[in-house]
C-alpha positions in Angstrom: -18.8 -97.9 -14.7 -15.5 -96.9 -13.2 -12.3 -97.9 -14.8 -8.8 -98.5 -13.4 -6.1 -97.2 -15.7 -2.6 -98.5 -16.2 -0.7 -96.5 -18.8 2.6 -97.0 -20.5 3.5 -100.1 -18.6 6.8 -101.4 -20.1 7.5 -105.1 -20.1 10.3 -107.0 -21.7 9.6 -110.3 -23.4 10.7 -112.5 -26.3 8.4 -111.6 -29.2 8.7 -111.6 -33.0 8.4 -113.5 -36.2 12.0 -113.3 -37.3 14.6 -115.8 -36.1 16.8 -113.0 -34.7 13.9 -111.7 -32.6 13.6 -115.1 -30.9 17.1 -114.6 -29.4 16.5 -111.3 -27.7 14.1 -109.6 -25.4 12.1 -106.6 -26.7 10.1 -104.0 -24.8 6.3 -103.7 -25.2 4.3 -100.8 -23.9 0.9 -101.5 -22.5 -2.1 -99.4 -21.7 -5.0 -101.0 -19.9 -8.5 -99.8 -18.9 -10.2 -102.2 -16.5 -13.9 -101.9 -15.6 -14.8 -102.1 -11.9 -17.0 -100.4 -9.3 -14.6 -98.4 -7.0 -17.3 -97.3 -4.6 -17.0 -100.1 -2.0 -13.2 -99.5 -1.8 -13.6 -95.7 -1.7 -16.1 -95.9 1.2 -14.0 -98.3 3.2 -10.5 -97.4 2.0 -9.9 -101.1 1.6 -7.6 -102.3 -1.2 -9.3 -105.7 -1.2 -12.5 -104.2 -2.6 -10.9 -102.9 -5.8 -8.5 -104.0 -8.5 -5.0 -104.0 -7.1 -3.1 -102.4 -10.0 0.3 -103.3 -8.4 -0.6 -107.0 -8.4 -2.0 -106.7 -11.9 1.3 -105.1 -13.2 3.3 -107.8 -11.4 1.2 -110.5 -13.1 1.6 -108.9 -16.5 5.4 -108.9 -16.2 5.3 -112.5 -14.9 3.2 -113.4 -18.0 5.7 -111.7 -20.3 8.6 -113.6 -18.6 6.8 -117.0 -18.9 5.7 -116.8 -22.6 7.2 -116.3 -26.0 5.0 -115.4 -28.9 5.6 -114.6 -32.6 2.7 -112.1 -32.8 1.7 -109.1 -30.7 -1.9 -110.2 -31.4 -1.3 -113.5 -29.6 0.4 -111.8 -26.7 -2.6 -109.4 -26.3 -5.3 -112.1 -26.6 -3.6 -114.5 -24.2 -2.8 -111.7 -21.7 -6.4 -110.5 -21.7 -7.7 -114.0 -21.1 -5.1 -114.5 -18.2 -6.1 -111.2 -16.5 -9.8 -111.9 -16.8 -9.3 -115.4 -15.4 -7.1 -114.4 -12.5 -8.7 -111.1 -11.5 -12.4 -109.9 -11.2 -12.3 -108.1 -14.5 -15.5 -108.4 -16.5 -14.3 -105.9 -19.2 -11.0 -104.6 -20.3 -9.4 -102.6 -23.1 -5.8 -103.4 -23.8 -3.4 -101.5 -26.1 0.0 -103.1 -26.9 2.7 -101.2 -28.7 6.0 -102.6 -30.0 8.4 -99.6 -30.3 11.0 -99.8 -33.0 9.3 -102.7 -34.9 9.0 -100.5 -38.0 11.8 -98.0 -38.5 9.5 -95.3 -40.0 7.1 -95.5 -37.0 7.6 -94.7 -33.3 5.7 -97.9 -32.5 3.2 -100.3 -34.0 0.6 -102.3 -32.1 -3.0 -103.0 -31.6 -5.9 -102.5 -29.2 -8.4 -105.1 -28.1 -11.5 -105.0 -26.0 -12.8 -108.1 -24.2 -15.7 -108.9 -22.0 -18.8 -106.8 -21.3 -19.3 -103.7 -19.3 -21.5 -104.2 -16.2 -24.8 -102.4 -16.3 -25.0 -99.4 -14.1 -27.1 -100.0 -11.0 -30.2 -97.9 -10.3 -28.6 -96.5 -7.1 -25.8 -94.9 -9.2 -28.2 -92.8 -11.2 -28.4 -89.1 -10.1 
């Protein structure tokens, strides 16, 4: 299965467990891997037949603007559900990093995988 990649997407949002964090926006860095079959789009050169990563990135920023969570875990889980609901994404891997959350680390974060990879069709075998 093919995968659309979105790497190091930066979004600003209100996130954190401490009171002072609830009064500021902080940057999160996201990496996404989204399963899809790119062959129909590649044959026709038609954006409508693939995942529109510009639209996905816009939706992610809108999601970050609309929600405030204490935990990065909640942000990741709800964002994954939102993307799978609004776009034809059967499987995704999402990595969320929160730079500067721990002074001794460049960033902290998590990675989740949701959904199931579509089975390869027989016509894709060599």
